[in-house]
C-alpha positions as CSV (number, residue, x, y, z in Angstrom):
1,M,5.1,2.1,-32.3
2,E,4.0,-1.2,-33.7
3,I,5.4,-4.7,-33.2
4,L,4.4,-7.6,-35.3
5,F,5.1,-11.0,-33.7
6,S,4.3,-14.7,-33.6
7,L,4.8,-17.3,-30.8
8,E,8.3,-17.9,-32.3
9,T,9.2,-14.2,-32.0
10,I,7.2,-13.3,-28.9
11,D,10.3,-13.0,-26.7
12,A,11.9,-10.4,-29.0
13,A,8.6,-8.5,-29.1
14,A,8.4,-8.6,-25.3
15,E,12.0,-7.3,-25.0
16,T,11.2,-4.4,-27.4
17,F,8.1,-3.7,-25.3
18,I,10.1,-3.7,-22.1
19,Q,12.6,-1.3,-23.5
20,N,9.9,1.0,-24.6
21,I,7.8,1.1,-21.4
22,S,10.7,2.3,-19.4
23,G,9.4,4.7,-16.7
24,H,5.8,3.6,-17.1
25,R,4.4,1.7,-14.2
26,V,0.8,1.2,-15.3
27,I,0.2,-0.4,-18.7
28,A,-3.4,-0.8,-20.0
29,L,-3.5,-3.6,-22.5
30,H,-6.5,-3.5,-24.8
31,G,-7.5,-6.3,-27.1
32,E,-10.3,-8.7,-27.9
33,M,-10.8,-12.1,-26.4
34,G,-8.1,-14.5,-27.8
35,A,-5.8,-11.7,-28.9
36,G,-3.0,-13.1,-26.8
37,K,-2.9,-10.6,-23.9
38,T,-2.2,-13.1,-21.2
39,T,0.4,-15.0,-23.2
40,F,2.2,-11.7,-24.0
41,L,2.1,-10.5,-20.4
42,A,3.4,-13.9,-19.2
43,R,6.5,-13.5,-21.5
44,V,7.0,-9.9,-20.3
45,S,6.8,-11.1,-16.7
46,A,9.3,-13.9,-17.4
47,L,11.8,-11.5,-19.1
48,L,11.5,-9.1,-16.2
49,G,12.8,-12.0,-14.0
50,S,9.7,-13.5,-12.5
51,S,10.2,-17.1,-11.5
52,S,6.4,-17.7,-11.4
53,T,4.4,-18.9,-14.4
54,P,1.7,-16.2,-14.9
55,S,-1.7,-17.4,-15.7
56,S,-4.9,-15.5,-16.4
57,P,-6.2,-13.7,-13.3
58,T,-9.7,-13.6,-14.7
59,F,-11.2,-15.3,-11.6
60,S,-8.9,-13.9,-9.0
61,I,-8.8,-10.4,-10.7
62,I,-5.2,-9.7,-9.5
63,N,-2.2,-11.9,-9.6
64,E,1.1,-10.7,-8.0
65,Y,4.5,-11.9,-9.1
66,S,7.8,-11.3,-7.5
67,L,10.7,-9.8,-9.5
68,P,14.4,-9.6,-8.6
69,G,15.4,-6.7,-6.3
70,N,12.3,-7.1,-4.1
71,R,10.1,-5.7,-6.8
72,K,6.8,-7.0,-8.0
73,I,4.5,-7.0,-11.0
74,F,0.7,-7.0,-10.8
75,H,-1.2,-8.7,-13.6
76,I,-4.8,-7.5,-13.4
77,D,-7.8,-8.7,-15.4
78,L,-10.9,-6.6,-15.2
79,Y,-13.0,-8.8,-17.5
80,R,-15.4,-10.0,-14.8
81,L,-16.0,-6.6,-13.3
82,K,-18.7,-4.1,-14.3
83,N,-17.3,-0.7,-13.5
84,E,-14.9,1.5,-11.5
85,M,-16.6,0.8,-8.2
86,E,-16.1,-3.0,-8.5
87,A,-12.5,-2.4,-9.5
88,A,-12.0,-0.2,-6.4
89,E,-13.6,-2.8,-4.2
90,A,-11.3,-5.5,-5.6
91,G,-8.3,-3.5,-4.7
92,V,-7.2,-2.6,-8.2
93,E,-6.7,1.1,-7.4
94,D,-4.3,0.2,-4.6
95,C,-2.2,-1.7,-7.1
96,L,-2.2,1.1,-9.6
97,V,-0.8,3.6,-7.1
98,S,1.6,1.1,-5.5
99,G,4.6,2.1,-7.6
100,S,4.9,-1.5,-8.9
101,I,4.5,-2.4,-12.5
102,C,0.8,-3.1,-13.2
103,M,-0.3,-4.7,-16.4
104,V,-4.1,-4.5,-16.9
105,E,-6.3,-6.5,-19.3
106,W,-9.7,-5.1,-20.2
107,P,-9.0,-1.5,-19.0
108,E,-12.0,-0.2,-20.9
109,I,-14.2,-1.7,-18.2
110,A,-13.0,0.9,-15.6
111,P,-11.3,3.7,-17.5
112,G,-11.8,6.2,-14.7
113,I,-9.4,4.5,-12.3
114,F,-6.2,4.8,-14.3
115,P,-3.6,7.4,-13.6
116,H,-3.1,10.1,-16.2
117,D,0.3,8.7,-17.2
118,T,-1.0,5.2,-18.0
119,L,0.5,3.7,-21.1
120,H,-2.2,2.3,-23.4
121,C,-1.2,-0.6,-25.7
122,Y,-3.4,-2.4,-28.2
123,L,-3.0,-6.1,-29.1
124,E,-4.8,-7.4,-32.1
125,R,-4.9,-10.7,-34.0
126,V,-3.5,-10.3,-37.5
127,S,-3.8,-13.9,-38.4
128,E,-4.0,-17.3,-36.7
129,Y,-0.3,-17.1,-35.9
130,E,0.5,-13.4,-35.9
131,R,-0.3,-10.6,-33.5
132,K,0.3,-6.8,-33.7
133,L,1.1,-4.8,-30.6
134,R,0.6,-1.0,-30.9
135,I,2.2,1.0,-28.1
136,N,0.9,4.6,-27.7
137,L,4.0,6.4,-26.5
């Protein structure tokens, strides 16, 4: 499935994304620097009901946001890590098996830590104002 969107239509794209990830708890979001991964994940988080304003967890690796119903979402950014060992030391694996929604940027850095049912999504820059999200269902 592919979704084409701009900043003006990002909420509709995020809603479609949410409807299609039903049942998946770990989402690996692939995309180059500047593709809009953090911006997209921030909108998904907000639409899921988070009252926090997500920001890039590049320096903290893991950001945790509360959702209604005593649920949470983990926004994980592996960009600064080198491999699976560093991801494990940072506590990433604990998040991935927590049962909470985990949205992970730069998953290719530690591919061996992801559960077999991880949903892989690819975000790419189509133009200065448009992005394309491909969801591998």
